C-alpha positions as CSV (number, residue, x, y, z in Angstrom):
1,X,-28.8,-0.9,18.4
2,X,-28.2,-2.8,15.2
3,X,-25.3,-2.0,13.0
4,X,-25.0,-3.0,9.3
5,X,-22.2,-2.6,6.7
6,X,-23.6,-3.0,3.2
7,X,-21.0,-4.9,1.2
8,X,-20.5,-3.2,-2.2
9,X,-18.2,-1.1,-4.5
10,X,-16.3,-0.2,-1.8
11,X,-14.3,-3.7,-1.4
12,X,-12.5,-3.1,-4.8
13,X,-10.4,-0.1,-3.2
14,X,-10.0,-1.9,0.0
15,X,-8.9,-4.9,-1.9
16,X,-6.7,-3.0,-4.1
17,X,-5.0,-1.3,-0.8
18,X,-4.7,-4.8,0.8
19,X,-2.9,-6.3,-2.7
20,X,-0.6,-3.1,-2.9
21,X,0.6,-2.9,0.7
22,X,1.2,-6.9,0.2
23,X,3.2,-6.4,-2.7
24,X,5.3,-3.8,-1.3
25,X,6.1,-5.9,1.6
26,X,6.6,-9.3,-0.1
27,X,8.1,-7.7,-3.7
28,X,10.0,-4.8,-2.0
29,X,14.0,-4.6,-1.7
30,X,16.0,-7.4,-0.6
31,X,19.1,-5.6,0.0
32,X,21.2,-6.6,2.9
33,X,24.3,-4.7,3.9
34,X,26.9,-4.9,6.7
35,X,25.9,-1.6,8.3
36,X,27.0,1.9,7.6
37,X,25.1,4.1,5.0
38,X,24.0,0.8,3.1
39,X,21.4,0.7,6.1
40,X,19.9,4.2,5.1
41,X,19.6,3.3,1.4
42,X,17.4,-0.1,2.3
43,X,15.6,1.9,4.6
44,X,15.0,4.8,1.7
45,X,14.2,2.1,-0.8
46,X,11.7,0.3,1.7
47,X,10.2,3.8,2.1
48,X,9.8,4.6,-1.5
49,X,8.3,1.1,-1.8
50,X,5.8,1.9,1.0
51,X,5.0,5.3,-0.6
52,X,4.2,3.8,-4.3
53,X,1.7,1.5,-2.4
54,X,0.1,4.2,-0.8
55,X,-0.3,6.3,-4.1
56,X,-1.9,3.5,-5.7
57,X,-4.3,2.9,-2.6
58,X,-5.3,6.7,-2.6
59,X,-5.6,6.6,-6.2
60,X,-8.0,3.7,-6.1
61,X,-10.1,5.3,-3.6
62,X,-10.3,8.7,-5.1
63,X,-11.4,7.0,-8.5
64,X,-14.2,5.0,-6.3
65,X,-15.2,8.4,-4.5
66,X,-15.6,10.1,-7.6
67,X,-17.4,7.6,-9.2
68,X,-19.6,7.0,-7.0
């Protein structure tokens, strides 16, 4: 059995996905709190950053799919 994966234009949206999530992780909120409601705010900010990365990734894949 032979399996082959052709490297092509699908690498562009894959690269954008990796970069978007790395940026969300590395450049995301750096807030720290002493507990309480501050932890909720930090969690929501991180969720917002990862959500933005997901939107960027999905848009890249949508553009790739429509262009193909």
